[in-house]
C-alpha positions as CSV (number, residue, x, y, z in Angstrom):
1,M,-7.0,2.3,6.7
2,I,-8.8,2.1,3.3
3,L,-6.6,2.8,0.3
4,T,-8.8,3.9,-2.6
5,H,-5.8,4.0,-4.8
6,A,-2.0,3.6,-4.4
7,H,-0.6,6.8,-5.8
8,P,2.8,7.7,-4.1
9,D,1.3,10.8,-2.4
10,H,-1.3,8.5,-0.7
11,I,0.8,5.5,0.4
12,G,4.3,7.0,0.8
13,A,3.7,7.9,4.4
14,L,2.7,4.4,5.3
15,M,6.3,3.4,5.2
16,S,7.9,6.5,6.8
17,E,10.6,6.1,9.4
18,E,8.1,7.1,12.1
19,N,5.9,4.1,11.3
20,L,2.9,5.8,13.0
21,F,0.4,3.0,12.5
22,P,2.4,-0.3,12.6
23,K,-0.7,-2.4,13.6
24,A,-3.2,-0.8,11.2
25,Q,-5.3,-3.0,9.0
26,I,-4.8,-1.9,5.4
27,L,-7.7,-2.4,3.0
28,I,-7.1,-2.1,-0.8
29,D,-8.8,-3.3,-3.9
30,K,-7.0,-6.5,-5.2
31,K,-7.0,-5.1,-8.8
32,E,-5.4,-1.9,-7.6
33,Y,-2.7,-3.8,-5.6
34,D,-2.0,-6.1,-8.6
35,F,-1.7,-3.2,-11.0
36,W,1.0,-1.5,-8.9
37,I,2.8,-4.7,-8.1
38,K,3.2,-5.4,-11.8
39,S,4.1,-1.8,-12.6
40,D,7.5,-0.3,-13.3
41,R,7.0,2.2,-10.4
42,Q,9.5,0.6,-8.0
43,E,8.8,2.9,-5.1
44,I,5.2,2.0,-5.1
45,K,5.8,-1.7,-5.5
46,N,8.4,-1.6,-2.6
47,T,6.0,0.2,-0.3
48,L,3.1,-2.2,-1.0
49,L,5.3,-5.3,-0.6
50,K,6.5,-4.1,2.8
51,L,3.0,-3.5,4.2
52,K,1.7,-6.0,6.7
53,N,-1.9,-6.6,7.6
54,I,-3.3,-6.2,4.1
55,E,-6.8,-7.3,3.4
56,F,-8.1,-7.2,-0.2
57,I,-11.5,-5.9,-1.0
58,N,-13.5,-6.8,-4.2
């Protein structure tokens, strides 16, 4: 999956209880990832930190 940006309405389903795509490779821009990891938006930060198989682009 390619995440163009990490708004809650785009990434929230990645950590749903159903875990529909547990083996999916996640591609995200490193700057986008770092922005949200350093933000005060705890729900986004928690979701990103739980994701496995992340590959950074750019």
